[in-house]
C-alpha positions in Angstrom: 39.0 -15.5 -30.1 38.0 -18.5 -28.0 40.5 -17.5 -25.3 39.1 -14.0 -25.3 35.6 -15.3 -24.8 36.7 -17.6 -22.0 38.5 -14.8 -20.3 35.5 -12.5 -20.5 33.3 -15.3 -19.1 35.7 -15.8 -16.2 35.7 -12.1 -15.4 31.9 -12.0 -15.4 31.7 -14.9 -12.9 34.4 -13.7 -10.6 33.8 -9.9 -10.5 30.5 -8.0 -10.5 28.3 -5.1 -11.1 27.8 -3.0 -8.0 24.3 -3.5 -6.6 21.9 -0.8 -7.7 24.8 1.5 -8.2 23.4 3.8 -10.9 25.4 6.8 -12.0 24.4 7.4 -15.6 21.6 7.4 -18.2 21.2 6.3 -21.8 20.0 7.7 -25.1 18.3 5.4 -27.6 16.6 6.0 -31.0 15.8 5.1 -34.5 16.6 7.0 -37.8 14.1 6.7 -40.6 13.3 8.4 -44.0 10.2 10.5 -44.5 8.5 7.3 -45.8 9.2 5.6 -42.5 11.9 3.2 -43.9 14.8 2.6 -41.5 18.1 4.3 -42.5 21.3 2.3 -41.9 24.8 3.8 -42.1 23.9 7.2 -40.7 26.8 8.8 -39.0 25.7 10.0 -35.5 27.8 12.1 -33.1 26.9 13.0 -29.5 28.6 15.9 -27.8 28.1 17.6 -24.4 30.2 19.6 -22.0 30.7 16.5 -20.0 31.8 13.8 -22.5 33.5 15.3 -25.5 32.4 13.7 -28.8 31.1 10.1 -29.0 30.2 8.6 -32.4 28.3 5.6 -33.7 26.6 4.5 -36.9 22.9 3.5 -37.2 22.3 -0.3 -37.7 20.5 -1.9 -40.6 17.2 -1.2 -38.8 18.2 2.4 -38.3 18.8 2.0 -34.6 21.5 3.7 -32.5 22.4 4.0 -28.8 24.7 5.9 -26.5 25.1 4.2 -23.1 26.4 5.1 -19.6 26.2 8.9 -20.1 26.8 11.2 -17.2 23.9 13.5 -16.2 23.9 16.7 -18.3 21.4 19.2 -19.8 23.3 20.1 -23.0 23.6 16.9 -25.1 23.6 17.6 -28.9 23.1 14.7 -31.4 24.0 15.2 -35.0 22.8 12.9 -37.8 24.7 12.9 -41.2 24.3 10.9 -44.4 25.1 11.9 -48.0 21.9 12.9 -49.9 20.0 13.9 -46.8 19.8 17.1 -44.8 21.9 17.1 -41.5 19.6 16.7 -38.5 20.6 18.2 -35.2 18.8 17.7 -31.9 19.9 20.1 -29.1 19.3 20.5 -25.4 18.7 16.9 -24.7 18.7 16.1 -21.0 20.0 12.9 -19.5 19.3 12.1 -15.8 20.6 9.1 -13.8 18.8 5.8 -14.2 16.7 7.1 -17.1 16.5 6.1 -20.7 15.8 8.9 -23.3 14.4 8.1 -26.6 15.2 10.4 -29.6 13.8 9.3 -32.9 14.7 11.2 -36.1 13.1 11.5 -39.5 15.6 12.6 -42.2 14.7 14.5 -45.3 16.2 14.4 -48.8 18.6 17.3 -49.4 22.1 18.5 -49.2 24.3 17.3 -46.3 25.3 20.9 -45.8 21.7 21.9 -45.0 21.0 21.7 -41.3 17.7 21.1 -39.6 18.0 22.0 -35.9 15.4 21.0 -33.4 15.4 21.5 -29.6 15.3 17.9 -28.2 12.3 17.7 -25.9 11.7 13.9 -26.3 8.9 12.3 -24.3 9.7 12.5 -20.6 8.4 9.0 -19.8 10.9 6.2 -19.7 9.5 3.4 -21.9 12.3 0.9 -21.0 11.9 0.4 -17.3 9.4 0.1 -14.5 11.4 1.3 -11.5 9.6 3.7 -9.1 12.3 6.3 -8.6 12.5 10.0 -7.8 15.2 12.1 -9.5 16.3 15.3 -7.8 17.9 17.3 -10.6 20.5 20.1 -10.3 17.8 22.8 -10.5 15.9 21.2 -7.6 19.0 20.8 -5.5 20.0 24.4 -5.9 16.7 26.2 -6.3 14.4 24.6 -3.7 14.4 25.7 -0.1 16.2 22.7 1.5 18.3 22.1 4.6 21.2 21.3 2.1 21.4 17.8 3.6 21.0 14.5 1.7 18.7 13.0 4.5 16.4 16.0 4.1 16.3 15.3 0.3 15.2 11.7 0.9 11.9 13.1 2.4 10.9 14.3 -1.1 10.5 10.7 -2.3 6.9 9.5 -2.4 5.8 7.3 0.5 9.0 7.8 2.5 8.7 8.8 6.1 11.5 10.2 8.3 12.1 10.0 12.0 12.9 13.8 12.2 12.1 17.1 10.5 15.1 19.1 9.3 14.2 22.8 9.6 16.9 24.9 7.9 19.7 22.6 9.1 18.7 21.9 12.7 19.0 18.1 12.0 21.9 18.3 9.5 25.2 16.4 10.1 23.5 13.3 11.5 21.7 10.4 10.0 18.0 9.9 10.0 16.0 6.7 10.2 13.2 6.2 7.7 10.7 3.7 6.4 9.1 3.2 3.0 6.7 0.6 1.5 6.7 -1.4 4.7 10.5 -1.7 4.8 12.7 -0.1 7.5 16.1 1.4 7.0 18.0 -1.8 7.4 17.7 -2.9 3.7 18.6 0.4 2.3 21.7 0.8 0.1 23.7 4.0 -0.4 25.8 4.6 -3.5 28.1 7.4 -4.6 29.2 7.5 -8.2 28.5 3.8 -8.6 30.3 2.8 -5.3 28.2 1.3 -2.5 29.0 3.1 0.7 26.5 1.4 3.0 27.9 1.0 6.5 28.3 -2.8 7.3 28.4 -2.0 11.0 25.0 -0.2 10.9 22.5 -1.7 8.5 21.0 0.8 6.0 23.1 3.7 7.0 25.6 5.7 5.0 29.3 5.1 5.8 30.0 8.8 5.4 28.6 12.3 5.3 28.6 14.7 2.4 29.1 18.2 1.0 25.8 19.1 -0.5 27.4 20.9 -3.5 29.4 17.9 -4.5 26.2 16.4 -6.1 25.2 16.8 -9.7 22.0 14.8 -9.2 20.3 12.3 -6.8 18.0 9.4 -7.4 15.9 7.6 -4.8 14.4 4.2 -5.7 11.5 2.9 -3.5 9.8 0.2 -5.5 9.9 -2.0 -8.6 13.7 -2.3 -8.5 15.2 -4.3 -11.3 17.9 -7.0 -11.0 20.6 -4.4 -10.2 19.1 -4.0 -6.7 19.4 -6.8 -4.2 16.8 -5.6 -1.7 13.3 -4.0 -1.7 14.6 -1.2 0.6 15.3 2.3 -0.4 18.2 2.6 -2.9 19.9 6.0 -2.9 22.2 7.0 -5.8 24.3 10.1 -5.7 26.2 11.4 -8.7 28.9 13.9 -8.2 29.9 16.7 -10.5 32.6 16.4 -13.2 34.7 18.6 -15.4 33.8 19.8 -18.9 35.4 21.3 -21.9 35.3 24.8 -20.4 36.6 26.0 -17.1 33.7 26.1 -14.7 33.2 26.3 -11.0 31.7 28.2 -8.2 31.6 29.2 -4.6 29.0 29.6 -1.9 28.3 30.9 1.5 25.1 30.4 3.5 24.4 31.7 7.0 21.7 30.7 9.4 21.7 32.4 12.8 19.8 32.6 16.0 19.2 36.3 15.2 17.1 35.1 12.2 15.0 32.7 14.4 11.6 32.9 16.1 10.4 31.0 19.2 7.7 28.3 19.4 8.3 26.8 22.9 5.1 25.3 24.5 4.3 26.0 28.2 5.0 22.5 29.4 8.6 22.6 28.1 9.1 26.0 29.8 7.8 24.4 33.0 10.2 21.5 32.6 13.1 23.9 32.2 13.7 22.7 28.6 14.7 25.0 25.8 13.6 23.1 22.7 15.7 22.3 19.7 17.0 25.5 18.1 19.8 26.8 15.8 22.7 28.8 17.2 24.5 29.4 13.9 25.2 27.5 10.7 27.9 28.4 8.3 28.0 26.5 5.0 30.7 27.4 2.5 33.0 25.9 -0.1 34.1 26.0 -3.8 34.4 23.8 -6.8 36.5 24.0 -10.0 36.5 21.9 -13.1 37.7 22.0 -16.6 39.6 20.4 -19.5 43.1 18.9 -19.2 42.9 18.3 -23.0 39.6 19.4 -24.6 37.5 16.5 -25.8 39.8 14.0 -24.1 40.3 14.6 -20.4 38.8 16.6 -17.6 39.3 17.3 -13.9 37.1 18.4 -11.1 37.8 19.5 -7.5 35.7 20.6 -4.6 36.0 21.5 -1.0 33.1 22.2 1.4 32.6 22.9 5.0 29.4 22.8 7.1 29.8 24.3 10.6 26.5 23.4 12.4 26.0 24.8 15.9 22.8 24.0 17.6 21.2 23.9 21.0 19.6 20.6 22.1 16.4 20.3 24.1 18.3 20.9 27.4 20.0 24.0 26.0 23.4 22.2 25.7 25.6 22.8 22.7 25.2 20.3 19.8 27.9 21.2 17.3 28.9 19.4 14.1 31.8 20.2 11.7 31.8 18.5 8.3 34.7 18.9 5.9 34.7 17.2 2.5 37.2 17.1 -0.3 36.4 15.6 -3.7 38.6 15.0 -6.7 37.7 13.4 -10.1 39.6 12.7 -13.3 37.8 11.6 -16.6 39.7 10.4 -19.6 38.6 9.3 -23.1 41.1 7.0 -24.8 39.8 5.4 -27.9 37.0 3.0 -26.9 37.7 3.6 -23.2 36.1 6.1 -20.9 38.0 6.1 -17.7 37.0 7.7 -14.4 39.2 8.1 -11.2 37.4 9.4 -8.2 38.3 10.1 -4.6 36.5 11.7 -1.6 37.6 12.5 1.9 35.1 13.4 4.6 35.7 14.2 8.2 33.1 14.7 10.9 33.7 16.2 14.3 30.6 16.4 16.5 30.4 17.8 20.0 27.4 16.9 22.2 26.1 13.8 20.5 23.6 12.2 22.9 21.9 8.8 23.0 18.8 10.1 24.7 17.5 13.6 24.0 17.4 14.5 27.7 20.8 13.2 28.6 22.9 15.5 30.8 26.0 17.1 29.3 28.5 14.6 30.8 26.6 11.7 29.1 27.1 13.5 25.7 29.9 12.4 23.4 32.4 13.8 21.0 32.5 12.0 17.6 35.6 12.0 15.4 36.6 10.0 12.4 37.2 10.2 8.6 35.7 8.3 5.7 37.1 7.8 2.2 36.1 6.6 -1.2 38.5 5.5 -3.9 37.2 4.4 -7.3 38.6 3.4 -10.7 36.1 2.7 -13.5 36.5 1.9 -17.2 33.6 1.9 -19.7 34.8 0.0 -22.8 32.8 0.2 -26.1 33.2 -2.8 -28.3 31.6 -2.1 -31.7 28.0 -0.9 -31.7 26.5 -3.6 -29.7 28.6 -4.3 -26.6 29.5 -2.2 -23.6 31.8 -3.5 -20.8 32.2 -1.6 -17.5 35.0 -2.5 -15.1 35.1 -1.1 -11.7 37.1 -1.3 -8.5 36.7 0.5 -5.2 38.0 0.8 -1.7 36.1 2.6 1.1 37.7 2.8 4.5 35.8 4.4 7.4 36.3 4.8 11.1 35.0 6.8 14.0 35.2 7.2 17.8 32.7 8.4 20.3 34.2 9.7 23.6 31.8 10.6 26.5 32.6 13.8 28.3 32.4 12.0 31.6 35.2 9.7 30.5 35.6 5.9 30.2 36.5 5.5 33.9 33.0 6.2 35.4 29.8 4.4 35.8 26.8 5.3 33.6 23.7 6.3 35.6 20.2 6.4 34.1 16.9 7.7 35.3 14.9 4.8 33.9 13.9 5.4 30.2 14.4 9.2 30.6 18.0 10.4 30.7 21.6 9.4 31.6 24.2 11.3 33.7 27.7 10.9 35.1 29.1 9.7 31.8 28.0 8.0 28.5 28.7 5.2 26.1 32.0 5.1 24.2 32.5 3.4 20.8 35.4 2.6 18.5 34.3 1.4 15.0 36.2 0.9 11.8 35.5 -0.8 8.4 37.4 -1.5 5.3 35.3 -2.4 2.2 36.7 -3.7 -1.0 34.7 -4.3 -4.2 35.5 -5.3 -7.8 33.0 -5.3 -10.6 32.4 -5.9 -14.3 29.1 -5.4 -16.2 28.2 -6.3 -19.8 25.4 -4.8 -21.9 24.9 -6.5 -25.3 22.3 -5.6 -27.9 20.8 -8.0 -30.5 18.2 -6.5 -32.8 15.5 -8.5 -34.7 16.1 -11.7 -32.8 13.4 -14.0 -31.3 10.3 -11.8 -31.0 12.1 -8.4 -31.0 15.1 -6.4 -30.1 17.1 -7.5 -27.0 19.2 -5.6 -24.5 21.0 -8.2 -22.4 22.6 -7.2 -19.2 24.9 -9.6 -17.4 26.8 -9.0 -14.2 28.2 -10.2 -10.9 29.5 -8.4 -7.9 31.9 -9.3 -5.1 32.0 -7.1 -2.0 34.0 -7.8 1.1 34.3 -5.9 4.4 36.3 -6.3 7.5 35.0 -4.4 10.6 35.9 -4.0 14.2 33.5 -2.7 16.8 34.2 -2.1 20.5 32.0 -0.2 22.9 30.9 0.1 26.5 28.7 2.1 28.9 31.4 4.1 30.6 33.6 1.8 32.6 31.1 -1.1 32.2 28.9 -0.3 35.2 25.3 0.7 34.2 23.1 1.8 37.1 19.3 2.5 36.7 17.1 4.4 39.0 13.5 3.2 39.2 11.4 6.3 40.0 9.5 5.9 43.2 11.1 2.6 44.1 13.6 1.7 46.9 15.3 -1.0 44.9 17.3 0.1 41.9 19.1 -2.1 39.3 22.5 -2.3 37.9 24.5 -4.3 35.4 28.3 -4.9 35.2 29.4 -5.6 31.7 32.4 -7.0 29.9 33.4 -4.8 26.9 31.3 -5.4 23.8 33.9 -6.3 21.2 33.6 -8.0 17.8 36.0 -8.4 14.9 34.3 -9.8 11.8 34.1 -10.3 8.0 31.2 -10.1 5.7 31.1 -11.0 2.0 28.6 -11.0 -0.8 28.7 -12.5 -4.3 25.9 -11.6 -6.7 25.2 -12.8 -10.2 22.4 -11.4 -12.3 21.0 -11.6 -15.8 18.3 -9.5 -17.5 16.9 -9.3 -21.0 14.9 -6.3 -22.0 12.9 -7.3 -25.1 11.3 -4.6 -27.2 8.4 -5.7 -29.3 7.1 -2.5 -30.9 4.9 -0.9 -28.3 5.6 -3.5 -25.7 8.8 -3.9 -23.7 9.3 -7.0 -21.5 12.0 -7.0 -18.8 12.9 -10.5 -17.7 15.5 -10.8 -15.0 16.9 -13.2 -12.4 19.4 -12.5 -9.6 21.3 -14.7 -7.2 23.0 -13.5 -4.1 25.1 -15.4 -1.5 26.1 -13.6 1.7 28.3 -15.0 4.4 30.2 -13.9 7.4 32.0 -14.8 10.6 34.0 -13.8 13.6 37.8 -13.3 13.6 39.9 -14.4 16.5 40.6 -11.5 18.8 41.3 -10.6 22.4 38.6 -9.0 24.5 40.2 -7.0 27.4 39.3 -7.5 31.0 37.9 -4.9 33.3 39.2 -3.0 36.4 36.1 -1.3 37.7 36.6 0.1 41.2 33.0 -0.4 42.2 33.2 -4.1 41.2 36.3 -4.9 43.2 34.4 -5.5 46.4 30.7 -6.5 46.1 29.7 -8.7 49.0 33.4 -9.5 49.4 33.9 -10.6 45.8 35.9 -9.0 43.0 33.5 -9.2 40.1 35.8 -7.8 37.4 36.3 -9.8 34.3 39.5 -11.4 33.1 40.7 -11.0 29.4 39.4 -13.6 27.0 40.2 -14.7 23.5 37.2 -14.7 21.2 37.6 -17.7 18.8 37.3 -17.5 15.0 33.8 -18.8 14.1 32.0 -18.7 10.7 28.3 -18.4 10.6 26.9 -21.9 10.0 24.6 -20.6 7.3 24.7 -18.3 4.3 22.0 -16.1 2.9 21.6 -17.6 -0.5 18.7 -16.1 -2.4 17.2 -16.6 -5.9 15.3 -13.4 -7.0 13.2 -13.2 -10.1 12.1 -9.9 -11.7 9.5 -9.3 -14.4 8.5 -5.9 -15.8 6.1 -5.0 -18.6 5.9 -1.6 -20.3 3.1 -0.9 -22.8 3.2 2.2 -24.9 -0.5 2.8 -25.2 -0.3 5.9 -27.4 2.5 4.7 -29.6 4.5 7.9 -29.1 5.7 7.3 -25.6 3.3 9.8 -24.0 0.9 7.4 -22.3 2.5 4.2 -20.9 1.1 1.4 -18.7 3.6 -0.4 -16.5 3.5 -3.6 -14.3 6.2 -5.2 -12.3 6.7 -8.3 -10.1 9.7 -8.8 -8.0 11.0 -10.9 -5.1 13.8 -9.4 -3.0 16.1 -10.8 -0.4 17.6 -8.9 2.6 21.0 -7.9 4.0 23.2 -10.1 6.1 24.5 -7.6 8.7 26.6 -7.5 11.8 23.6 -8.2 14.0 23.8 -11.9 13.2 27.5 -12.1 13.9 26.9 -10.3 17.2 25.1 -13.4 18.4 28.5 -15.1 18.6 30.0 -12.3 20.7 31.2 -13.3 24.2 28.7 -11.6 26.5 29.4 -11.6 30.2 27.6 -9.5 32.8 26.6 -9.4 36.4 23.1 -8.3 37.3 23.0 -6.2 40.5 20.6 -4.9 43.1 21.3 -1.4 44.2 19.9 0.1 47.4 20.7 3.8 47.4 20.7 4.0 51.2 21.8 7.7 51.5 19.6 8.8 48.6 22.4 10.6 46.7 21.7 8.8 43.4 25.3 7.4 43.3 26.5 3.9 44.1 28.5 4.1 47.3 30.4 1.1 48.9 28.1 -1.4 50.4 25.1 -0.4 48.3 25.6 -3.0 45.5 24.6 -6.7 45.8 25.1 -9.5 43.3 21.7 -10.7 41.9 23.0 -13.2 39.4 25.6 -13.7 36.6 25.0 -14.4 33.0 27.9 -15.6 30.9 27.8 -17.2 27.5 31.6 -17.4 27.2 31.7 -21.1 28.2 29.2 -21.9 25.4 31.0 -19.7 22.9 34.3 -21.3 23.7 32.9 -24.8 24.1 30.2 -25.1 21.4 30.1 -24.5 17.7 27.9 -21.9 16.0 25.2 -24.4 15.3 24.1 -24.1 18.9 23.1 -20.5 18.2 21.7 -20.6 14.7 19.3 -22.5 12.6 21.6 -23.9 9.9 18.8 -23.4 7.3 18.3 -19.7 8.2 16.9 -17.8 5.2 16.9 -14.1 4.5 13.8 -11.9 4.8 11.7 -12.2 1.7 9.8 -9.3 0.1 7.3 -10.2 -2.7 6.1 -7.1 -4.5 3.6 -6.3 -7.3 3.3 -2.8 -8.8 0.9 -1.6 -11.5 0.9 1.9 -12.9 0.0 4.3 -15.6 2.1 7.3 -16.7 0.8 10.2 -18.9 2.6 13.1 -20.4 -0.2 15.7 -20.0 1.9 18.4 -21.7 5.4 18.9 -22.8 7.9 18.1 -20.0 5.0 17.4 -17.6 4.1 13.9 -16.6 1.7 12.4 -14.0 1.7 8.8 -12.7 -0.6 6.6 -10.8 0.7 3.5 -9.0 -0.8 0.6 -7.1 1.8 -1.1 -4.8 1.5 -4.3 -2.9 4.1 -5.9 -0.7 4.2 -9.1 1.4 7.2 -9.3 3.7 7.9 -12.7 5.3 10.7 -14.9 6.5 11.5 -12.7 9.4 14.1 -14.0 11.8 14.0 -13.8 15.6 15.8 -15.1 18.7 14.2 -17.7 20.9 15.7 -17.8 24.4 17.3 -20.8 25.9 16.3 -21.8 29.5 18.0 -24.0 32.1 16.0 -27.2 33.0 18.8 -29.5 34.1 20.3 -28.7 30.7 19.8 -26.1 28.0 16.6 -26.1 25.9 14.5 -23.6 24.1 11.7 -21.9 25.9 8.3 -23.3 25.1 4.7 -22.2 25.6 4.3 -24.2 28.8 7.1 -22.2 30.5 5.0 -19.1 30.4 2.3 -18.1 32.9 -0.1 -15.2 33.2 0.5 -12.8 36.0 -1.3 -9.7 37.2 -0.4 -6.7 39.2 -2.4 -3.8 40.6 -1.1 -0.2 40.3 -2.9 2.9 41.2 -6.3 1.1 41.3 -5.9 -0.7 37.9 -5.1 -4.3 37.4 -2.7 -5.2 34.5 -1.9 -8.6 33.2 1.3 -9.8 31.5 3.0 -13.1 30.6 6.4 -14.2 32.0 8.7 -17.1 32.8 9.3 -16.3 36.4 10.2 -19.9 37.4 12.6 -20.6 34.5 16.3 -19.6 34.6 17.7 -18.0 31.4 21.4 -17.7 30.6 20.8 -14.8 28.3 21.4 -16.9 25.2 19.1 -17.5 22.3 18.7 -19.5 19.1 18.2 -17.5 15.9 15.7 -19.0 13.6 12.8 -18.2 11.3 9.8 -16.5 12.9 6.7 -18.6 12.1 3.3 -17.3 11.0 4.4 -13.7 11.0 4.3 -11.2 8.1 4.1 -7.5 7.2 1.7 -6.4 4.5 1.9 -3.0 2.6 -0.8 -1.6 0.3 -0.3 1.8 -1.4 -2.1 4.0 -3.9 0.1 6.9 -5.2 -0.2 9.8 -7.5 3.0 11.4 -8.7 3.6 14.5 -10.9 6.7 16.2 -12.3 7.2 19.2 -14.6 10.8 19.6 -15.6 12.2 23.1 -15.5 11.4 24.8 -18.8 9.5 27.9 -19.7 10.3 29.5 -16.4 8.7 26.9 -14.0 8.8 23.4 -12.6 6.8 21.4 -10.0 7.1 17.9 -8.5 5.3 16.0 -5.8 3.1 13.1 -4.7 0.0 12.1 -2.9 0.2 8.7 -1.2 -2.4 6.7 0.6 -1.0 3.6 2.3 -1.6 0.9 4.9 1.1 -1.1 6.6 0.0 -3.9 9.0 1.7 -6.7 10.9 0.0 -10.1 10.9 0.3 -12.9 13.5 -1.4 -15.9 11.9 -1.1 -18.0 15.1 0.2 -17.8 18.7 3.5 -19.3 17.4 4.3 -15.9 15.9 4.7 -14.5 19.5 7.8 -15.1 21.6 5.3 -16.0 24.3 1.7 -17.3 24.1 0.2 -14.0 25.1 -2.6 -12.3 23.3 -0.9 -9.0 24.2 -3.7 -7.4 26.2 -5.7 -5.3 26.0 -6.1 -6.1 22.3 -4.5 -8.5 19.9 -1.8 -7.0 17.7 -2.8 -9.1 14.6 -3.7 -6.8 11.7 -2.8 -3.7 13.6 -0.7 -0.9 12.1 3.0 -1.7 11.7 5.8 -1.6 12.4 5.1 -2.4 16.1 7.3 -0.6 18.6 7.0 0.8 22.1 9.2 3.8 21.2 7.9 7.3 21.7 6.5 7.3 18.2 6.1 4.9 15.3 6.5 6.1 11.7 3.2 4.9 10.2 1.5 7.7 8.2 -1.6 6.6 6.4 -1.3 9.4 3.9 1.3 11.9 2.7 1.3 15.0 0.4 4.5 16.5 -0.9 4.7 19.4 -3.2 7.7 21.4 -4.6 7.7 24.3 -7.0 9.9 27.0 -8.6 8.8 29.9 -10.8 11.1 32.4 -12.5 9.7 35.9 -12.0 10.7 38.9 -13.9 14.1 40.5 -13.3 15.7 37.1 -12.8 14.0 36.4 -9.5 13.1 32.8 -8.6 10.3 32.0 -6.2 10.3 28.4 -4.9 8.7 26.5 -2.1 8.2 23.1 -0.5 5.1 21.9 1.3 5.1 18.6 3.3 1.9 17.3 5.0 1.4 13.9 6.5 -0.7 11.9 8.9 0.6 12.1 12.5 2.8 9.2 13.6 1.4 6.6 16.1 1.8 7.6 19.8 1.8 4.3 21.8 0.7 5.0 25.4 2.3 2.4 27.7 2.9 1.7 31.4 5.9 0.1 33.1 4.7 -2.2 35.8 7.4 -1.5 38.4 5.4 -3.4 41.1 5.8 -6.6 39.0 9.5 -6.6 39.8 12.3 -7.9 37.6 11.4 -10.2 34.8 13.6 -13.3 34.4 13.5 -13.7 30.6 14.7 -10.2 29.6 15.7 -8.6 32.9 13.2 -5.7 32.9 9.8 -4.9 34.3 6.8 -5.6 32.0 5.7 -2.8 29.7 2.0 -3.0 28.7 0.0 -1.1 26.1 -2.8 1.0 27.6 -5.0 1.0 24.4 -5.2 -0.8 21.1 -2.0 -0.1 19.2 -2.5 2.8 16.7 -5.4 4.4 18.6 -3.5 7.6 19.6 -1.5 9.7 17.1 0.5 12.9 17.1 -1.1 15.8 15.4 -1.2 16.0 11.6 2.2 17.3 10.6 2.7 20.1 8.0 5.5 22.5 7.2 6.0 25.1 4.5 9.4 26.4 3.4 9.9 29.3 0.9 12.8 30.8 -1.1 13.4 34.0 -3.0 16.6 34.1 -5.2 17.9 36.9 -7.4 20.3 36.1 -10.2 22.8 38.8 -11.1 24.8 38.4 -14.3 28.5 39.3 -14.0 29.2 40.3 -17.6 29.6 37.2 -19.7 31.6 34.9 -17.5 29.7 34.4 -14.2 26.4 34.5 -12.4 25.8 35.5 -8.8 22.8 34.2 -6.9 21.6 36.0 -3.8 18.9 34.1 -1.8 16.7 34.2 1.3 15.2 31.0 2.6 12.4 30.9 5.2 11.9 27.5 6.9 8.7 26.7 8.8 7.4 30.0 7.6 4.2 29.7 9.7 6.2 28.9 12.9 4.4 25.7 13.7 5.0 24.4 17.2 4.6 20.7 16.5 5.6 18.2 19.1 7.6 15.5 17.3 8.4 13.3 20.3 7.2 13.2 23.9 7.2 10.8 26.8 4.8 8.0 26.3 5.1 6.0 29.6 2.4 7.0 32.0 4.4 5.7 34.9 7.3 8.1 34.4 7.6 11.8 35.3 8.3 12.8 31.7 4.9 11.5 30.4 3.6 14.0 27.7 6.7 16.2 28.2 8.1 16.9 24.7 11.8 15.9 24.1 11.8 16.9 20.4 10.1 20.0 18.9 9.8 21.3 15.4 12.4 24.0 15.1 10.8 27.5 15.0 10.8 29.7 11.9 14.3 30.5 10.8 15.7 32.4 7.8 18.9 31.7 5.9 20.9 34.1 3.8 22.9 32.8 0.9 25.3 33.8 -1.9 26.3 31.4 -4.7 28.7 32.1 -7.6 28.7 30.1 -10.8 31.1 30.6 -13.7 
């Protein structure tokens, strides 16, 4: 016994629970007599189409529990004890990440007498405080959606997207988003309990998906418990699984230009732009599942294809082909519930562009598969212990090839579009994780009943990234100027490892009406560069520049570990108070401190970075660099420092992760059966940001200081603009990564949520959010320079700050979804999304100021207080009509028509914001016009 305990302890310390990787729910309850006395020894069985039969016996206090249950709508619980009537509770629904409470009162009678009640327990979870949105199977299939996971994210309260998916015109590509003051970088993506977040691109998914592979989705945005490392958005997908009967289905959806309207504004017509429209989208596939041995083992298979053919803003083809194959095997072997899962996804994309207005030759073709392999075992030990073991491997890779080829220079009309060729990329990752989790229950001990969760996680990834702008020569045309700029680069190439070890402990203490969740989490993240060879260049244009061959020779990048690790201690406290005593009115409060992700961006600081800055005089005006038109301005090369110094030269050894402190208070009320409303107050304080302070040359290397900066002014078109610069200080293009002082982001939100589960022919869900996100500079030390950022200080202004064409900062949002079952098996559904317009930051590039030394670009200045101008208030309405046709007793056929952007809004989503450029106020992204989709879906 001692050896077994020691082995279990060792496993817990060396393995781990996958972070925020939720794929199941739980059922809890108490069995009492009519007098209210607890009933021990009651035999309790749980059956559903997804699990077979699970059994337990009520404790001395009449308590019972079923844990780690897959999502399903047909759970049946049966309670049996001699001398009492058999009680049956049917149609109990379990959704991911939720705890269902089913209490039963048994009456004296014959065991052969049955009392059957439809489940319908309270819909409020009285065991957790997490602010999460569950998208159930009815919503996935019945609402008018673009059938894309990133479009589903938009349904979460307070979450803002960087694009609007109208019927699939943005499907097959990943969106950026922000929620609760956090950007995408701290998001985590999980599929069936496996984290698939891409280590090469923080906060993105490592793969794409077939929409019909999902049984359910959950989106967490606040009050995360100890199973979540960060305060970012945590996305959990659960795929389907087999059951005790043969089941499956097939679907075909068609969206076509013939079903599409037009909403092109005059200025786009005048600019010879066609807008963003759909050519044709075909979405088809099938799935099949069933028993291998009833009640013991099941299989599930699916295959799906999305063939997405679009036209971009220039009218060029933008085509994506997604193919996904899923397979799952579930086994019940005594106390073991085993799951084997695998998925293959391949993406082929033609016409991927970096800038919306890029010419065709700068577009790229993307290819590359992604996989998930998982083995999981849930082990039940008695009535009070559940152990979950898990192992996974997720390899991914992709390549981007520009149509112009890798042997040409990239040309760019400054900040507008590229031509001649584009950027190529080769990226691959292998991710390994092993995990174990323990849930232990101890009733009537120290103030109440305890549910103790203990876990640890180890995740390791090895990645390789190589990329370049064409052949390495990047030439920029400055509109209206005789002097153009160029840069000649060595290939960008890194080969690196990242690892994370996480330990956490949580005790959920139930004291009657009050539940207290006390948790603590510890994470340690580390990484480093592997030794690898960076190839040299053989660029024809670089072979003779002022009589010099400026091509780079091959170099060996040395192996270097980061001199710091992100070690973080994270407490979590949650309080749930059942005000009504029956779980129908509940007050909740939560306090948490979160860390952040150590990503490849830190390791990239150690990358050998060599480049020549060039002057380009286009003497013949053909917008191409001919012999004799390029001149060396200066060379920046950190290779001697990378090769000759250790990593401490580039990093603060005491670097800490970003810190998010969060407080949430809320109230939930079940206003009627299956219908709940909630009100939340959310506050976040995000600090410990990192930044890079540049080194300068002053007879030796030192960090830039305030005295190096000077105020300069330039007059353009009758106006005088001021800016700060270090024009008399030489910079090697190297920086020191350290904590950013006196800088923070503050988020305040008030949110109303409502949800009516589908029953009695209707369902609704939605939210109304009022929020304020600001950035705060407590002193001039928070700026990279001592400027007050004319014309107005940024302190306390809306965040996040960016000079991009738009900034996702909506002060309010309203989201509403519904479905109603009309007579004759016709479903009517809709989605309405309204939000405050994003910030439109008007800026001017000061070309007459010339090249800036510290970042090799002309100054860009704000023309008004940040946040003054905004895009129009956004709103879009989508509708669906669906007819269900029974096919005797074995199948159902659904015929549907979806209408997206039904009012044909002509919203501008992005437009030129630089008053000094010719594309100022010219839209580069439009809301897709009204479009219809026809669909047929078979279920059996």
